[in-house]
PLY file of the C-alpha trace (Angstrom):
ply
format ascii 1.0
element vertex 135
property float x
property float y
property float z
element edge 134
property int vertex1
property int vertex2
end_header
-0.02 -0.13 -0.43
2.03 3.44 -1.33
-0.24 5.04 0.66
0.29 4.25 3.84
3.57 5.35 5.26
5.32 3.66 8.04
8.76 5.29 8.19
7.81 6.30 12.06
6.76 3.26 13.48
8.73 1.37 16.24
7.08 -2.12 16.05
5.71 -4.30 13.22
2.59 -3.48 11.93
0.01 -6.19 12.97
-2.43 -8.13 10.71
-5.44 -6.25 12.78
-3.56 -2.99 12.00
-2.87 -3.52 8.36
-7.01 -4.51 7.89
-7.27 -1.15 9.75
-5.17 0.64 7.83
-6.49 -0.50 4.24
-9.99 0.15 5.30
-9.10 3.72 6.36
-7.43 4.01 2.83
-10.35 2.38 0.64
-12.60 5.06 2.26
-10.81 8.03 0.36
-9.02 6.99 -2.66
-6.90 10.15 -2.07
-5.73 9.84 1.62
-2.49 9.09 3.35
-1.98 7.32 6.27
1.06 7.54 8.31
2.10 5.25 11.04
3.44 7.29 14.52
5.84 5.16 17.19
2.61 4.83 18.99
0.29 2.87 16.71
-1.32 0.12 18.00
-4.65 -1.48 18.21
-6.70 -0.42 21.79
-8.18 -2.51 24.39
-11.24 -1.26 22.65
-10.39 -2.12 19.03
-9.81 1.54 17.99
-6.46 2.00 15.87
-4.14 4.86 17.84
-1.33 6.67 16.93
-1.58 7.80 13.31
-1.59 10.86 10.90
-4.55 10.97 8.06
-4.10 13.68 5.27
-7.06 14.28 2.84
-7.83 16.72 0.33
-9.95 20.24 1.96
-12.93 18.36 -0.71
-13.44 15.30 1.38
-16.61 15.04 3.55
-16.42 14.18 6.93
-17.69 10.67 6.87
-14.43 9.53 5.38
-12.33 10.55 8.47
-11.60 8.07 10.61
-13.04 9.07 14.59
-12.24 7.06 17.26
-14.38 6.94 20.55
-11.42 8.27 22.72
-10.47 10.73 20.10
-11.04 13.62 22.70
-10.22 12.23 25.87
-6.61 13.12 25.82
-3.93 14.64 23.27
-5.26 14.71 19.81
-3.71 17.45 16.94
-6.19 18.33 14.28
-4.90 20.93 11.79
-7.80 21.99 9.26
-6.17 24.35 6.71
-8.49 27.43 6.08
-7.92 30.60 3.94
-7.11 34.02 5.48
-10.34 35.32 6.06
-11.50 32.25 8.31
-8.33 33.20 10.13
-8.52 36.63 10.64
-11.97 36.20 12.17
-10.75 33.55 14.83
-8.32 36.41 15.94
-10.33 38.94 15.88
-12.88 37.42 18.33
-10.34 37.01 21.02
-12.95 37.42 23.42
-15.30 34.52 22.02
-12.71 32.48 21.53
-12.08 32.55 25.17
-15.67 32.00 26.43
-16.54 28.83 23.59
-12.84 27.55 24.74
-14.09 27.68 28.54
-17.70 26.34 28.15
-15.68 23.37 26.10
-13.27 22.77 29.29
-16.42 22.87 31.37
-18.29 20.11 29.11
-15.21 18.03 29.49
-14.70 18.44 33.27
-18.30 17.50 33.54
-18.09 14.25 31.80
-15.61 13.17 34.53
-13.86 10.60 32.08
-11.26 8.46 33.71
-7.70 8.51 32.03
-6.71 6.15 30.05
-3.01 5.09 29.63
-2.98 3.08 26.05
-0.74 5.53 24.25
2.51 4.62 25.25
3.17 1.00 22.85
6.31 -0.25 24.94
3.84 -0.81 28.08
0.86 -1.73 25.99
2.94 -3.97 24.13
5.24 -5.53 26.49
5.84 -8.22 24.23
7.93 -6.19 21.78
11.64 -5.94 22.36
13.96 -3.70 20.73
14.88 -6.54 18.23
11.45 -6.47 16.81
11.83 -2.65 16.04
12.87 -2.25 12.59
16.20 -0.16 11.50
15.41 3.49 10.45
18.38 4.40 8.16
0 1
1 2
2 3
3 4
4 5
5 6
6 7
7 8
8 9
9 10
10 11
11 12
12 13
13 14
14 15
15 16
16 17
17 18
18 19
19 20
20 21
21 22
22 23
23 24
24 25
25 26
26 27
27 28
28 29
29 30
30 31
31 32
32 33
33 34
34 35
35 36
36 37
37 38
38 39
39 40
40 41
41 42
42 43
43 44
44 45
45 46
46 47
47 48
48 49
49 50
50 51
51 52
52 53
53 54
54 55
55 56
56 57
57 58
58 59
59 60
60 61
61 62
62 63
63 64
64 65
65 66
66 67
67 68
68 69
69 70
70 71
71 72
72 73
73 74
74 75
75 76
76 77
77 78
78 79
79 80
80 81
81 82
82 83
83 84
84 85
85 86
86 87
87 88
88 89
89 90
90 91
91 92
92 93
93 94
94 95
95 96
96 97
97 98
98 99
99 100
100 101
101 102
102 103
103 104
104 105
105 106
106 107
107 108
108 109
109 110
110 111
111 112
112 113
113 114
114 115
115 116
116 117
117 118
118 119
119 120
120 121
121 122
122 123
123 124
124 125
125 126
126 127
127 128
128 129
129 130
130 131
131 132
132 133
133 134
């Protein structure tokens, strides 16, 4: 799969991960998927530790969103035009109010922290010998 990049993956890709990557990429023929050092299948069966890239014209239903995506640290980059950026920058108080409201909602959920993003602990059976060398 040429649209699957595994240059940063520390561990070999399991058959479940490969099947999941294939299914994600089949949703959008122009998308790319990069596996990060933390790639793994969570205990809930979700693919974790990847970067998904697709064009701005793609519909939202092709974006691989998992149940726990917003329970921790997730970086999402949406490219927009200068006018949209200027609108955001011109309403600092409104943005801060919306962010306070969002943080309040998250705090009200009182979700327990899940430490599954660390593959060294998650995949204790892996050893340094199983890591692919990077040149």
